[in-house]
N, C-alpha and C positions, 0 to 999 in steps of 0.2 A: 314827492321825494320824501320819503322817510328819512329822520336822520336821531341820532343818539346823543347825548349829552356829556364828554368826558369831565373830568372831574376839576378840571380848569376852566371849565365852560366852554370851551372849541364843542362848535356841535359837529358831528361826522357824519357825513350824507352818505348810502347807504343803499344797495341794490339785493332782495332775495328772490331766489327761487330755485322749484323743484321742490320735492317731498324728501323726509326722511332726517336721519340727525346732522345737526348744526355743523357746517365745514365754509369756513372763513379763508378767501386767498388774502394771501397778505403779498403784493408787489412790490417788485423796486423801483430804482432812479427812475424817476421821469416820468414812471407810469399811473394811471388812473383808471377809476372805472371806465372813463370813456375810451382807455387807451393802454391797454396791459393785458399780459400774462391771463390773469384770473377772468377777465370779462370774455375771453377765447374756450377757456377750460368746461366756463361754469355749465354749458349748454350739453356737456358731455360727460357729466356729474350729475346731473339732476335731476334724474332719473332713480337714484339713489340715496343724494344727498338733497337737506335744505343748503343751498351755495350761496354765502353772502359776501360779496364784491362791495370793498370802499373805495372812497377817494381818502387816503392818511392827510392829516393835518396840512392845510395851505395848498392844495391840491382841489381839482374840481369845484366842486360845492360842497366840502368843507369849508371849517373856517380855522383859524389859527393863534394863539395866544404866544406871544413871547413872555420869557426866553425860549429859547428851543431849549429841549433832555431827551435824552432818552426813555426817562420816565416818565415821561408825559407822550408819547408816543404809546409805551405800553399801558397807558392808563386807558389813550384812547382804542387800544385792543380790549381791555379789559372792560370797557362800558358795552362794544361790541357783543363782547361774548353775553354779558348780561343778558343783551336786548335777546341774546339765540336762544338763552332759557338757562345760562349759568354754566354751560362749559358746552366745548368743541372739539373739533379736529380743526386745526390749522393745515396748512399749505404754504410755505414761503418758497419765492422768486428771488434769489439775487441777493442783493440788500437787503430785500424784504424777506429772506430766509436767514438772515442774521437777525433783524428787528421779530422775528418770531422767537428763534432761539432764547434772545434776549426774556421774551418774555414766558416761557416755561421755563427757567433757570431762576426768576423770581415770583413765581409761584402763580400766575394765571393758569387757571381750570381747562387746561389743553387737557384731551385726554391721548391724542395720537398728534405727531406733528412729522410733516413730511418736506425736506428740506432741497430745493432746485436747484442746486449753485450757488451756497454762500460763496461769496467773492473772497475768501481768504487765502490769502499769501502766506506759506508755511514754507521755504527753499528758494533755492536759486532756479527754479524753473522758468520763472519771471521775476524782473526788475520790482521792487519792493516799490509801492506810493511813494512819493516824496511826505516828508513829516508833516511840513508846512502848506499841505493841498487844501485844506479847510480854510486855513487866511486868505491861497490865493485866491477861491471863488468867492469869498464874502469881499474880497477887494473889488473882483471885478463886478460885483452885484453891486456896491457899496453906486459905481459908477456907472450901474445901470448897463451894462455892457454882457445884456444877459444872450448873444448869442455868441457872444466869448466865452462866456462860461460854460454851455453846450458843448462848444467844438473843445475844451480844453478837457471835458468829462471826455467827450468821444476819444480825443489821442489817449487819455487816460486808459482807458478798457482795453484800447487795441484794434478799433476803427482802422482799416485804410482808411490812406490820405483821399484815395477819390472818394470814396462813402463820404467822405467829412467836407470836401471840394462839393459835392453834390447836396446837398441835403439841404441849405440854404433853399434850394430850387424845386422842394418836395412841398404838398400842401400839409406835412404834419409841421414841419421847421417851425410854425408859429404856435402849436400846440405846445412842443415842446420845451420853446422858450416862456412861457406862461406857467411855466411850475420851474423852470431854473434855479428860482432861490430858493425849492428845496435840496437843492444838491449839497448844499454842507449840511444838512438835515442825514443822509444817507453816508457821506464821508465821517459823520460823526457817531454813527451806527458804530463803522468800521475800521473805530481808531484802535489802533495795535495791532489789528489783525491782518494788513498787508502789510506786513515791516518784512518778510523773507523768513521769519524766527518762528519755530515751533509753538503748538498751539501748547495753551497753557493746560496740564494734567487736568487741577480742577477748577476749569473755570465754567463748565456747564452742571457739574455734581448734581446740582438738585435739580435737574433735569432729568427726571427718571421714566417716565413715560414713552410706551413707546417710540423709537423715531427712524423712518427711511431718509438716509442719506442719498439723492441722487444725482449721478450726474450726463451729461452728455458722453454718447460714442467715441462723437467724430470731435469734441471739446477739446482743447489745448491742454499740455499733459501738466500746465499747474492745477486747473480744476478738476482733475484726476489726486491730485496729491492732495486737494484740502479736502475733496472727498474721505481720502482717505483717512487722514487726519483727525477728523471731525468723529470719525466711527472710532476712533482709535483711544477718544476721550467723553467719549458718551457711555453714560451708564447700560444704555438700554438699544442699542441701533446695527444697523446691520445696511451696509452699500447695495442701491441698486442702479444700474445701467439702463441709460435711455439711448438703448440700439439705433444709431446712426441720425444722431440729432447732435444739436449743439445749447448754445447760452439760449439761442431762438430755438426751442422745442414746439415742435406739432401738437397741439392740445389730443386730437383724436389717436396718438401713439402714446403720449403719457397716462391718460385718463387711466386704461385697464391697470396699469399699474399702480395708481392712485387708488382704485377703488378696492383693489385684492389685498393694497395693507390696510385700507381705514374697515374693510369689511372680515378681516384677520375673527377668526372664532374666539379667542380670549385676549388676554393683555401680557400672555406669556414671554419669558425674555427673549429677544430677537437675536442675540449673537450670543457667544463664550470666549473668554479667556483674550478678549480683543481683536477677534475675527470675524469677518464679516461672513454672514450663513447665507 
């Protein structure tokens, strides 16, 4: 198992497969190399890219160093980018998209960035996340109520009650509980972006690389609102729709859109005057 060391000493476990330019997959909450969209997408991209999947800190075979901060997660990504040769394409999913975008805005060596359904809440198309959500997770985890933390997360993201009731009966439940302590990490990354208020116009102005903002065609309206809002505030972005897809996207259908984006001939501007092209 290859690892790379982050600036604070955290060991980040990763896998790589394929040949070509480096492409790093950044998964969202409760995911790891063993369980997440990055693992599913990698085989569909490996014929054109060297695809890196990794365990974010505190998950799988990666270690962790307290206290948590978004800056430290970005340093983890920087260490992996260095391992990949000094620059890389990134593809972020859900809260992993939010993390990848923060890294891009803070100067990480990202040449192109694809964001699938960063879960920002920018209007009244869904209820905002409670401002005390991180504290609520931390209280549950301090009492080792990992299952309750996962249930709270599933409820917060809108999973049907029947699904939440069924989850403890499935084999995946034990895996979810093992990484439940990282849920506050993802909510910290998203802090202030799930309030129902418009995105700040200059929040990611330094992220000038080409960016593809993707949303599932069958996803709820609030994801579409978020995607359009992102395109409007990013310097060099366009909107893409994964037809007939939801937040759980089929990799064989998403991979061609990603390949087309990453292999575009040059880094020309992807949009004009705030409108998706």
